[in-house]
N, C-alpha and C positions, 0 to 999 in steps of 0.2 A: 505524463503523456498528455498531448493535446493534438488538435487537428491544425497543423500548420500549413498544409496545402490541400485544397479541396478542388476536385475536378467535377464539372457539371456538363451533362449532355445538352447540346444545343441543336435544335432542328426547327422546322417550320410547322410543327404540330400545334394544335389548339392549346395544349397545356404547357407548352414551353415557357411562357411568361410566369406561370405559377411555380414551375420548377426553378427558374432563375431566382425568383423571389425567395424561395426556401434556401437556395445556395447562398444568396447574399446575406440572409439572416444568420446563417451559420458562420460565414466568413467574418462577419462583424463580431459575433459572439466570441470567436476564438482568435480574432486578429489574424486570420489566415490569408494566404495568397490564393486567389480564386482563378482557376483556369477554365476557360470555355473551350469545349472541344466539339467540332462537327466533323462527321465522316460521311462521304458520299461513296456508295458502293459502285464500283466500276467493273466491267468485264475486260480483262486483259488477254486477248487471244494470242496464241503462239503459233509460229510456223505458218503452215499453209492456211490455217483458219483465218489468220489476220489478212492474208492475201485475198481469200474468198470474200471476206466482209468488205474490204475496201477501205482506203484511207479516209474517204469522206465520212463514212459512218463512225469511225474512231474519232475523228475530229469533232463531230457533233456531240459524241459522248463526252469528250474532254471539255467542250464548251459548256455543256449542261452541268458538269461537275463544278467548273469554275464559277458559274453563275449561282448555283445552289450554295456553295460554300461562302461566296461573297455576301449573299443574302443573310445567311446564318450569322456571319461576322457582324453585319449591320444590326441584326436583332440583339446580339450580345452587347455590342458597344452602346446602343441606345439604352438598353436596360441598365447597364453599369453607370452611364452618365446620369440617368434619372435617379439612380440610387446614391450617387456621389461616391462611387467606388473607384479607387485609384490603384490599389494593390492587385492588379488583374493581369491576365495574359490570355492571348488567343492562339489556339492551335487548330489545324484542320488537316484532313488527309483524304485522298481519293484511294480508298482501299477497302478491304473487308471491315465492316463496322465493328464486329466483335474483336477481331485481331488488333485493330488500331486502338480501340478503347482499352483493351487489356494492356497493351504496350505502354500507353500513357498512364495507366493506373499504377504501374510499378513505382511511379515517382510522385504519388499523391497519398495522403493519409485517409481520405474518404472520397467516395464517388457518389454523386447525386444523379440518379437516372429516373426516367419516366416509366410508369407501368405500361405494359403492352395495351394499346387501344385499337381493337379490331375495327372500330367504326371510323377511324381517322386515316385516310389514305396517305397523309404526310408523316405518319408515325413510322418508325422502323419496323421491320418484319417481326412477326410474332416469335417470341423466344429470345429476343435480344437480351433483355435484363437477366433472364435465367442463365444464359450462357456466360455473361460477364461475371455474375456472382460466382459461378463455378470456377472460372479461370483466373480471375483478377488477383487473388491473394490479398485483397484489400476489402474492408467493410464497404457495403453498398447501401445507400439510403434510396429506396424506391418510393417515388411520389405518385399517389393515385391520380387517375384522370377524371374520376366521376364525382369528386367532392372538392369543395373549396378548403384551403388550408389556412387556418387562422394562427396556429402556433405549432411548433415541433419541439418535443422534448420537455414540456412543462409537466406533463403527467404521462408516465411511461409504464407500459406493461412488458415484463420480461418473461419469455417462455423458457423454462428451465427443465431439461431432462438429463443433465449431467453428461451429455455427450461431448466429444471433442469440438463439434461444430458450435454447440451452445456455449461452451467455455470460451471459445474464440470470440463469438459475437458479444457475449457479456463483457469480456475484457476490452474489446475494441470500443464498446459503448460507454466505458467508464467516464470519460469527460462529460458526456450528455447526462448520465445517471447522477453524477455528482452535482450538476447544476439544476437538476429537476426539483420541482416542488413536491412531487409524489412519485414514488417508484413502487410498483406492485409486482412481485415475483410470484408466478404460479407454476406449480409442478403437478402434472396429471398422472395419476396411477404410479407413483414412484415405487421402486423396489429398493429395499435397504442395501442389498448387495451392490447396487450401482450408485447410490447416493450417500452412503455412510449409515451409521447406526440410527441416526435421527434425520430422515429426509428433510431437507430445507434448512437445517441448523447450520451446517458448515458453510453453505453459500451465503446465508444471511450474515454470518460473522465475517466472511471474506469481504463482502461489500461494505459492511460497517467499518472495517479497517481502512477502506478507501474513502471514508467519509460520505458514504451513500446512505441516505435515510430510506430504508426499505421495509416494506410489509411483505412477509412471506406467507403464502397460503398453499397448503397441500389439498388437492381436489381430485375428484373422480371425473373421468370423461367417459361418456357412453360409447362403447365400441372403441374404434380407433380414429374417430372423427375429431382429432385434436384441433385441426385448423378452424373448423366452425365453432368449437368451444372457445378458442382464442378470440375470434371475432365477436362472439357473444359477450365474453368478459370485457373486451375493449369497449363495447357499447355501454355495458352496465357501469363501468368505472369512469366513462367519459375521458379516456386517454387520448393523447394526440400522437403517440408513437408506440409501435410494437418492436421489441428487440428479440431476435430468435436466430438460432443456427439454421443454416440452409442445407437441405438435402442430407439429413442424417442417414437415410437409406440411399441406395443408388438412384441417380436421376431417372434411369429407365423404369425402375420400380415405381417411383413417384408419378412419372408421366402416364404409366399404364394403369396402375392400381390406385393412384391418388396418394395424397400425403399432405402434411401440414404446410409445407413450403408451397406446393402447387395451389392449395386452397387459398392461402394468403395472397399469392401473386395474382391469382385470378379475381379474387373478390375483396381485396383490401378496401377498407373504409377510412384508414388513416395511413400515414407513411410507415413503412416497414424497414427496419435496420437489419441487414442480413450479413452474416459472415459464413464462409465455408472452410 
């Protein structure tokens, strides 16, 4: 398995250049086809609503969408030219951002998205990355907005709780894990009935058979604040990527009561690789 097609979110936000740099680095590493995608959200009224709004308003909206998408295409093309990338493709749509991104994700091996940035008016609405992670059926690499990215996947921390989501994320990340210099797998408060007779042993052997050099650690997390425990471990180990399953509980429970996925997506200090 490898990443042969990578899809990257392109917009006019401050951190888009950093996101494109991450996507270019991964495309080079795996000799992948790189697709840039920009989506402009439009309101398509029906029936009498369209009549009430008027043709002029709708035309202004269409013109704004065309100008925005053309600007994003220029950002993408300039970045690709500067990087010397040729195996590229551009896609754009005037549609619901989540729906259009999920549709295009069906034909990619990996998505590169930006973390929600509430301070940037050019960023997409809050919750975009979370919704795509849940609906895409593809692994998503979320790039943080608050830190500079020097490398991705050289030193990796894997969060393992033996859930279906964690299994999918770990399997989806195997190309990155195999290439990493260091892989640290941590399991907090494991129960033998969920992990096997010796928690950590089976997943360590599984990864070793995939030629992944991994260090497995079983640890205790105070209370249920696993998200902050992961961020603390990431800082201690100096990792540049966290791999984890997304929304092991229902999204509603995580949004209302909190959870590791919510904590990581809100407070990430390094890129986070997620699968649901």
